[in-house]
C-alpha positions, 0 to 999 in steps of 0.5 A: 179741725177736720171733719170726718165722715164714718157711715152707720149701716142699719145691718139686719141682725148680724150687725157683730158678724158684718163687722168682724167681716170688714175689720178682717178686710180693711183692718182696724179693731172692732169695738161692741155694744150690746144693749142692757137689760135696763135699757132693753126695759126702756126700750118698751119692745123686746129687742133679741138676746145679743143684738149690738146697739153700737158697734164700730169699726175704725183706724184701719182702711175705713170707719163704719159704724153701726147696730141691729135694726130692732126696730123694725124689719131690717134693711135690704143691703142688695137695693144699694141703701148704702154704697161706699166709696173707696179712694185706696191705692192702685195696690190696696184697690186691686188686694181689697177687690180680689179679696171682697170677690172671693169672699163671695161677692160678685163684681158687677163692674171690673175695675180699669180706666174709667173714661175720668182718668182715673181706675174705677170699678165696683164690688158686691161683697157677700152681704150685699153693700156695694163697694165703689173703687176710684184710684186717681 
């Protein structure tokens, strides 16, 4: 049986928003579980109303899991603690890059032929997450 991999992001208190955005880009379905009053009581510290305990985007181009960082300072996604490599078709890579940039992202490395023979480029999306695109 093959092992599957899903990155888990500690979102800066906007998990539902970010997962919804990624759904609009990559397709798939989003499931969101908020903290229940019982869980909040058992946690022993305040949890903001509507905080996401666990969310997942699956069934499209990517699978991403995560939840809101409720136990303290949220990570700064712009420090590229998380960066993700996608290996789609050339056509799909071009579509995704254009969409991410059009939505307010930036492209620090243009998508072009790389020294190793593949097409490669980078996009930092509007939330600060770094996406690598590699097409062999």
